[in-house]
C-alpha positions in Angstrom: -16.2 -8.0 5.6 -17.8 -8.7 8.9 -14.6 -7.5 10.6 -12.9 -5.4 7.8 -9.1 -5.4 7.7 -8.8 -5.1 3.9 -6.6 -2.1 4.1 -4.0 -0.8 6.6 -6.7 1.3 8.4 -8.0 -2.0 9.8 -11.2 -0.4 10.9 -12.7 -3.8 12.1 -16.3 -2.6 11.2 -19.0 -5.0 10.1 -19.6 -3.9 6.5 -22.0 -6.8 6.0 -24.3 -5.1 8.6 -24.1 -1.8 6.8 -21.4 -0.3 9.0 -18.7 1.9 7.3 -15.1 2.5 8.2 -12.7 5.1 6.8 -13.5 4.4 3.2 -17.2 5.2 3.8 -18.5 2.1 2.1 -20.6 -0.9 3.2 -20.2 -4.3 1.7 -22.4 -3.2 -1.3 -20.2 -2.7 -4.4 -20.6 0.9 -5.5 -19.2 2.3 -8.8 -19.4 5.9 -10.2 -18.5 5.5 -13.8 -17.4 3.0 -16.5 -16.1 4.3 -19.8 -13.2 4.5 -22.2 -10.5 6.8 -20.7 -7.9 8.4 -22.9 -5.7 10.3 -20.3 -3.6 7.6 -18.8 0.0 6.9 -19.8 0.3 6.2 -23.6 1.0 2.5 -23.0 -2.2 2.2 -21.0 -4.7 4.4 -23.0 -3.2 3.9 -26.4 -5.6 5.3 -29.1 -8.6 3.2 -28.2 -8.7 4.1 -24.5 -8.5 2.3 -21.2 -11.7 0.5 -20.1 -11.9 2.4 -16.8 -14.2 1.7 -13.8 -14.2 4.3 -11.0 -15.2 2.9 -7.7 -16.9 5.0 -5.0 -15.2 5.7 -1.7 -11.5 5.7 -0.8 -9.3 4.6 2.0 -7.0 7.7 1.6 -9.4 10.6 0.8 -6.5 13.0 0.2 -7.6 16.6 1.0 -6.6 17.7 -2.5 -8.2 14.8 -4.4 -9.2 15.7 -8.0 -12.0 13.2 -7.7 -13.4 14.6 -4.5 -17.0 13.6 -4.9 -16.2 10.0 -5.7 -13.7 9.7 -2.9 -16.3 10.7 -0.4 -18.8 8.3 -1.9 -21.1 11.0 -3.1 -21.2 9.7 -6.7 -22.2 6.3 -8.0 -24.7 3.6 -7.5 -24.8 0.1 -6.1 -24.2 -2.8 -8.5 -23.8 -6.6 -8.1 -20.5 -8.3 -8.8 -22.3 -10.0 -11.7 -23.1 -6.6 -13.2 -19.5 -5.6 -12.8 -18.4 -8.6 -14.8 -20.9 -7.6 -17.5 -19.4 -4.1 -17.5 -15.9 -5.5 -18.0 -17.1 -7.5 -21.0 -19.0 -4.5 -22.4 -15.8 -2.4 -22.2 -14.0 -5.1 -24.1 -16.6 -5.1 -26.8 -16.2 -1.3 -27.1 -12.5 -1.8 -28.0 -10.9 -1.0 -24.6 -7.1 -1.8 -24.5 -7.5 -3.1 -20.9 -9.7 -3.0 -17.8 -8.6 -0.3 -15.5 -9.8 -0.6 -11.8 -9.6 2.9 -10.2 -9.5 3.1 -6.3 -10.6 -0.5 -5.9 -9.0 -1.4 -2.5 -12.1 -1.4 -0.3 -14.0 -3.6 -2.8 -11.3 -6.1 -3.5 -13.3 -9.3 -2.6 -16.2 -8.3 -4.9 -13.8 -7.4 -7.7 -12.1 -10.7 -7.5 -15.5 -12.4 -7.9 -16.3 -10.2 -10.9 -13.0 -10.7 -12.6 -13.2 -14.5 -12.2 -16.7 -14.5 -13.7 -15.8 -12.2 -16.6 -12.7 -14.3 -17.4 -14.8 -17.4 -17.5 -17.1 -15.6 -20.0 -14.4 -14.5 -22.4 -12.6 -11.5 -20.8 -9.1 -11.6 -22.2 -7.8 -8.0 -21.8 -5.0 -7.1 -19.4 -6.3 -6.0 -15.9 -4.9 -2.8 -14.5 -5.1 -2.1 -10.7 -5.0 1.6 -10.3 -4.4 2.5 -6.6 -3.2 5.1 -4.1 -1.0 2.3 -2.7 -2.4 2.4 0.9 -2.8 -1.3 0.6 -2.2 -4.5 2.6 0.2 -7.0 1.0 -1.9 -9.8 2.4 -5.0 -8.5 0.6 -3.1 -7.9 -2.6 -2.1 -11.6 -2.7 -5.7 -12.4 -3.5 -5.1 -10.7 -6.9 -2.2 -12.8 -7.9 -2.9 -14.2 -11.4 -5.8 -11.9 -11.9 -4.0 -8.5 -12.3 -1.5 -8.0 -15.1 -0.5 -4.3 -14.6 -0.2 -2.4 -11.4 -0.6 1.3 -11.5 0.2 2.5 -8.0 0.9 6.0 -6.7 3.8 6.8 -4.4 2.4 10.1 -3.0 4.6 11.1 -0.1 8.0 10.4 1.5 7.4 12.7 4.5 5.1 11.4 7.3 4.2 15.0 8.1 2.8 15.4 4.6 0.9 12.1 4.6 -0.5 12.9 8.0 -1.7 16.4 7.0 -3.1 15.5 3.6 -4.2 11.8 3.9 -4.4 11.1 7.7 -1.9 8.3 7.1 1.4 8.9 9.1 2.7 5.5 8.0 1.9 6.0 4.3 5.5 5.7 2.9 6.5 2.5 4.5 3.0 1.0 4.0 2.9 2.0 0.3 6.5 0.7 -0.3 5.5 -2.7 1.1 2.5 -2.8 -1.1 4.4 -1.8 -4.2 7.0 -4.5 -3.4 4.2 -7.1 -3.4 2.8 -5.8 -6.7 6.2 -6.1 -8.3 6.6 -9.6 -7.0 3.4 -10.5 -8.8 3.9 -8.9 -12.2 7.6 -8.5 -12.6 9.3 -6.5 -15.4 7.3 -4.6 -17.9 6.2 -6.3 -21.1 5.3 -4.0 -24.0 3.6 -5.2 -27.2 6.0 -4.1 -29.9 3.2 -3.7 -32.5 0.8 -1.6 -30.4 3.1 0.0 -27.8 0.6 -1.2 -25.1 1.7 -2.6 -21.8 0.7 -6.2 -21.3 2.4 -6.8 -18.0 4.4 -4.9 -15.4 4.2 -1.8 -13.2 4.1 2.0 -13.6 4.6 3.9 -10.3 3.0 7.4 -10.4 4.2 10.4 -8.4 2.2 13.6 -8.4 4.2 16.7 -7.6 2.6 18.9 -4.9 3.3 22.6 -4.9 6.4 23.5 -2.9 7.4 19.8 -2.3 10.2 19.2 -4.8 12.5 17.8 -2.0 9.9 15.2 -1.1 9.5 14.3 -4.8 13.2 13.8 -5.2 13.4 11.5 -2.2 10.6 9.4 -3.7 12.3 9.2 -7.1 15.6 8.2 -5.6 14.0 5.5 -3.5 12.2 4.0 -6.6 15.2 4.1 -8.8 17.6 2.6 -6.2 15.0 -0.1 -5.3 13.8 -1.1 -8.8 16.1 0.5 -11.3 14.8 0.0 -14.9 12.5 -2.8 -13.8 9.5 -0.5 -13.5 8.3 2.7 -15.3 8.0 5.9 -13.2 5.4 8.5 -14.2 6.2 12.0 -13.0 3.0 14.1 -13.0 2.5 17.8 -12.9 -1.3 17.9 -13.2 -2.0 18.9 -9.6 -5.1 21.1 -9.6 -6.1 23.3 -6.6 -9.8 22.7 -6.2 -12.3 24.6 -3.9 -11.8 22.2 -1.0 -8.2 23.4 -0.6 -8.9 27.1 -0.8 -8.1 27.5 2.9 -4.9 25.5 2.7 -2.3 28.0 1.6 0.4 25.5 0.7 -2.0 23.6 -1.7 -3.9 26.5 -3.2 -1.7 26.9 -6.3 -0.5 24.8 -9.2 3.0 23.4 -9.5 5.2 25.9 -11.3 7.1 24.9 -14.5 10.4 25.6 -12.6 9.4 23.1 -9.9 8.5 20.4 -12.4 11.6 21.0 -14.4 13.8 20.8 -11.3 12.3 17.3 -10.5 12.7 16.1 -14.1 16.3 17.2 -14.2 16.9 15.3 -11.0 15.3 12.2 -12.4 17.6 12.4 -15.4 20.7 13.0 -13.2 20.2 9.9 -11.1 19.6 7.8 -14.2 15.9 7.2 -14.5 15.3 6.2 -18.1 12.0 4.3 -18.1 9.5 7.0 -17.3 6.8 9.4 -18.4 6.6 13.1 -18.1 3.6 15.4 -18.9 4.1 18.0 -21.6 2.8 21.5 -21.3 0.4 22.6 -18.6 -1.5 19.5 -17.5 -3.1 21.2 -14.4 -6.7 21.7 -15.5 -10.1 20.7 -14.3 -10.7 19.4 -17.8 -8.6 16.4 -16.9 -11.0 15.5 -14.1 -13.7 13.0 -15.2 -17.3 13.9 -14.4 -18.6 11.1 -12.2 -22.1 9.9 -12.8 -23.9 6.7 -13.6 -23.3 6.7 -17.4 -22.0 3.4 -18.7 -23.2 1.5 -15.6 
């Protein structure tokens, strides 16, 4: 972390000396919330919830982010890797189905330490790595054998969209390389027949943006042609226009039912069978967790 190249931003800042790059974080591990979370895909949350830890800061900071405060590092507090290991074990004691690491990229070395310590102390749950996919394959290789389930986004096909909304013109090719490394590590999905919970594998998420059905179709076609039924694809309609996008006309509305249905019908037409859809109107601020220090 004295010359940080953990993610594709490659900021080269000395985080050990308190400097911050794009993610806004120093070398001090910062988390905003740890709790049982019930709103992931059914094979992740189940009925007992996913033991979710939300990390502060982000290396994408999408302008429409539903977790805006945490992405900007405005929520959370500093904890030691030893404390994080304790949190993993506490979530296991509370009945979590898995440990779900949300936006973990910029703290990957500290998380590796915490996972190794927790596993030595009896952590046996599947580990979920929940990411926006702006990742370095080289960094991801440090997680091999520690992560059981990858839960990556594939947000954009268009470089114009990724530039405008995430300041990442190379997002698609970078995310695809990262997802390829994730699949290499965990392989095909393994579902417990008794519980319906995923034990191993990958679910790639795609959040529809208003007016961008063509971009969504290109992403779905790429995923299906590349991975077929070897992964699950989660097609999400929960985009919620929050105050920070009030001045961005293209983003200042929800996805219409017609737009979502158009993308779902396309997914069926090209043969996607292993997937998740969201029923009803999912776009609501009630789906956005309140980030604070409870549970830490």
